[in-house]
C-alpha positions in Angstrom: 39.8 -10.5 -12.8 35.8 -10.6 -12.5 34.1 -13.6 -11.2 31.7 -14.7 -13.9 28.8 -15.3 -11.8 29.0 -12.0 -10.1 28.8 -9.9 -13.6 25.0 -10.6 -14.7 24.1 -9.6 -10.6 26.1 -6.3 -11.6 24.6 -5.9 -15.0 21.3 -6.1 -13.4 21.6 -3.5 -10.8 23.3 -1.5 -13.1 20.1 -1.7 -15.9 17.6 -1.3 -13.0 19.6 1.9 -11.8 19.6 3.4 -15.6 15.6 2.4 -15.8 14.6 4.2 -12.1 16.6 7.2 -13.3 14.9 7.5 -16.7 11.6 6.7 -15.3 11.7 9.8 -13.2 12.7 12.0 -15.8 9.5 10.5 -17.4 7.5 10.7 -14.8 8.4 14.7 -14.3 7.7 15.3 -18.4 4.2 13.6 -17.7 2.8 14.7 -14.9 1.9 18.2 -16.4 -0.4 16.7 -18.9 -1.7 14.3 -15.9 -2.5 17.5 -14.2 -4.2 19.3 -16.9 -6.5 16.1 -17.7 -7.1 15.8 -14.1 -11.1 16.1 -12.7 -10.6 16.8 -9.2 -8.0 19.6 -7.5 -4.4 19.0 -8.1 -4.0 19.6 -4.1 -1.4 17.7 -1.9 -5.2 16.1 -0.3 -8.6 16.4 -1.7 -11.5 16.9 -0.6 -13.6 13.4 -0.3 -16.5 15.0 -2.0 -14.9 14.2 -5.1 -15.7 10.6 -4.0 -18.7 9.5 -3.2 -18.4 6.3 -2.7 -16.1 6.6 0.4 -19.0 6.7 2.6 -19.0 2.9 2.4 -15.5 3.3 4.3 -16.6 5.1 6.9 -20.0 3.3 7.7 -18.4 0.1 7.5 -15.2 1.3 8.9 -16.1 -1.0 12.6 -16.3 -4.0 10.5 -13.3 -3.4 8.2 -11.1 -2.5 11.8 -12.6 -6.4 13.2 -11.1 -8.1 10.0 -7.6 -5.8 10.9 -7.5 -7.2 14.0 -8.2 -10.9 12.9 -5.1 -10.3 10.8 -3.0 -9.1 13.4 -3.2 -12.8 15.0 -0.8 -13.4 12.0 1.4 -10.5 13.0 4.5 -12.7 12.9 3.7 -13.9 9.3 2.9 -10.6 7.9 5.7 -8.9 5.6 7.6 -6.0 6.1 7.1 -3.4 3.0 10.3 -3.5 1.8 10.4 -7.8 1.8 7.2 -7.2 -0.9 9.3 -4.6 -2.7 12.9 -3.8 -2.1 13.1 -0.7 -4.1 11.7 0.8 -0.8 14.4 -0.3 1.6 15.3 3.5 2.2 11.6 3.8 4.0 11.0 0.4 5.2 13.3 -0.6 8.3 13.6 -4.0 9.9 10.0 -5.0 10.6 8.7 -1.8 11.7 6.2 -1.2 9.1 4.3 -4.1 8.0 2.1 -4.6 5.0 -1.0 -7.1 4.5 -1.8 -7.2 0.9 -5.5 -7.3 -0.1 -5.2 -6.0 -3.6 -1.9 -5.5 -5.6 -1.6 -4.4 -9.3 -5.4 -4.8 -9.6 -5.8 -8.0 -8.6 -7.3 -9.2 -5.5 -5.4 -11.5 -3.2 -7.1 -14.4 -2.5 -5.6 -16.3 0.2 -5.3 -13.1 2.1 -9.0 -12.0 1.5 -10.3 -15.3 3.2 -9.5 -13.6 6.3 -10.8 -10.1 5.2 -14.2 -10.8 2.9 -15.8 -7.7 4.0 -13.3 -5.6 3.7 -12.2 -6.7 0.3 -15.9 -6.9 -0.8 -16.1 -2.8 0.0 -13.0 -2.6 -1.5 -14.5 -4.0 -5.0 -16.4 -0.9 -5.4 -13.5 1.5 -5.8 -13.7 2.3 -9.1 -10.0 1.4 -11.0 -8.5 -0.1 -8.0 -4.7 -0.8 -8.2 -3.5 -1.8 -4.5 -5.0 -2.3 -0.9 -3.6 -3.1 2.1 -3.3 -2.8 6.3 -0.6 -0.8 6.9 0.6 -1.9 9.8 3.3 0.9 11.5 5.5 0.1 15.0 5.7 2.2 17.9 8.2 5.1 17.4 8.8 4.5 13.8 9.2 7.4 11.4 8.6 7.1 7.5 11.2 9.5 6.0 10.2 12.2 3.0 9.6 10.8 -0.3 7.3 10.9 -3.0 5.1 8.8 -5.3 5.4 7.2 -8.7 3.0 9.0 -11.0 -0.1 11.9 -10.6 -2.3 9.2 -12.4 -2.9 7.4 -9.3 -4.5 9.0 -6.0 -4.2 7.3 -2.2 -6.6 7.2 0.5 -6.3 6.5 4.3 -8.9 5.1 6.8 -7.9 5.0 10.4 -8.7 1.7 12.0 -6.3 1.0 15.3 -5.0 4.3 16.1 -2.8 5.3 19.6 -4.6 7.2 22.0 -2.0 10.1 21.8 -3.1 10.4 17.8 -1.7 13.6 17.4 1.5 12.5 17.7 1.1 9.7 14.4 0.6 11.8 11.5 1.6 12.6 8.1 2.8 15.2 6.2 2.1 15.3 2.9 3.4 18.9 1.4 3.1 21.3 3.8 -0.4 19.7 5.2 -0.6 17.6 8.3 -3.0 15.1 9.3 -3.3 12.7 12.2 -5.2 10.0 11.4 -8.2 9.0 13.7 -10.3 5.9 13.7 -13.1 5.9 11.4 -11.8 8.8 9.1 -11.0 8.7 5.8 -9.1 11.3 3.5 -6.9 11.0 -0.4 -4.4 12.6 -1.1 -1.7 13.1 -4.1 1.4 11.0 -3.1 3.6 12.7 -5.7 3.7 15.3 -2.9 6.6 15.2 -0.5 5.0 13.0 2.6 6.8 11.6 5.6 5.0 9.8 8.7 5.7 9.5 12.4 4.5 7.6 15.0 5.7 9.2 17.7 3.7 6.7 20.0 4.0 3.7 22.2 1.3 1.7 20.4 0.9 0.4 16.7 -1.2 2.4 14.2 -3.1 0.2 11.7 -4.9 2.0 8.8 -6.8 0.7 5.7 -4.4 2.3 2.6 -5.2 2.2 -1.0 -4.7 2.9 -4.5 -7.1 4.0 -7.4 -6.6 6.0 -10.8 -7.0 9.7 -10.6 -10.3 10.2 -11.9 -9.2 11.9 -15.5 -10.1 13.0 -19.2 -9.8 10.6 -22.2 -6.5 12.0 -22.8 -5.2 11.4 -19.3 -6.3 7.7 -18.7 -5.1 6.8 -21.7 -1.7 8.0 -20.7 -2.1 6.4 -17.2 -2.9 3.2 -18.4 0.1 2.9 -21.1 2.5 4.2 -18.4 0.9 1.6 -16.2 1.4 -1.1 -18.6 5.1 -0.4 -19.4 6.0 -0.1 -15.7 4.6 -4.0 -15.4 7.3 -4.7 -17.4 10.1 -3.7 -15.3 11.7 -5.1 -12.5 9.7 -2.7 -10.3 6.7 -4.4 -11.0 7.9 -8.1 -11.4 9.9 -8.3 -8.1 7.1 -7.1 -6.2 4.6 -9.6 -8.1 7.1 -12.5 -7.1 7.2 -11.6 -3.7 3.3 -11.3 -3.1 3.0 -14.6 -3.9 5.5 -15.8 -2.0 4.0 -14.1 0.7 0.3 -15.2 -0.1 1.9 -18.9 0.1 3.3 -18.3 4.0 0.4 -16.8 4.9 -1.4 -19.8 3.8 0.5 -22.1 5.2 0.0 -20.1 8.4 -3.7 -20.3 8.5 -3.8 -23.9 7.7 -1.5 -24.5 10.8 -3.5 -22.2 12.9 -7.0 -24.1 11.4 -5.4 -27.3 12.5 -4.2 -26.1 16.4 -7.5 -25.1 16.7 -8.9 -28.5 15.8 -6.6 -30.3 18.1 -7.8 -27.8 21.2 -11.4 -28.9 20.4 -10.9 -32.3 19.7 -11.9 -34.4 23.0 -10.0 -37.0 22.0 -7.1 -35.1 22.1 
């Protein structure tokens, strides 16, 4: 006899699997149209010349790195990727891939960006920004091959803290391999298969952000409709709830750190 407490959870998993399977079919059907509507090349990597606003990141990368280093002081309180987005369990194991979210689903994370005000201000200049984070990859970790959800979104990586043996810390997008370099930025289409290696004994930190692909009107309308539908599903709702919980934990950690500093500076203490 089925435990009545377990049945709703079973139904939830079944519905989630159905939505995921159906969503993948829908994504494949609309990808061709999105490609035809694109104002930039439909290639694995896309030349920076198509995005003149990227210069703000390369001009200020050291400032952004300083703020990333400040965030790393709270390393133990930064969640792993799968703790925010449970559907990423295949890519993110244990605490090997941590993500400090600055913008989530187009919204600025006010608590987190108290630590990164300059970075957040630079990000505000990205047209149709969707998500931004410091992506922190542990030594020796490999993110297996996978594909993104929609051609309506492009992804950018800015190198901030890169292992000395940087050729062993790299990303493959389709058949193009790129080793990160501090201060360098690039854009790619994550619907092409991609995977990541950090085959060094040092941590890798980058600024990762997603933004709408520049498209003609029809593509923009479709992209907005698709994203609005996605927001109704668990693939959006679960991370949104987890983001709020993670921000609350970070706020508590910052308060505690401030209290500790005050106690240390108090001569009466």
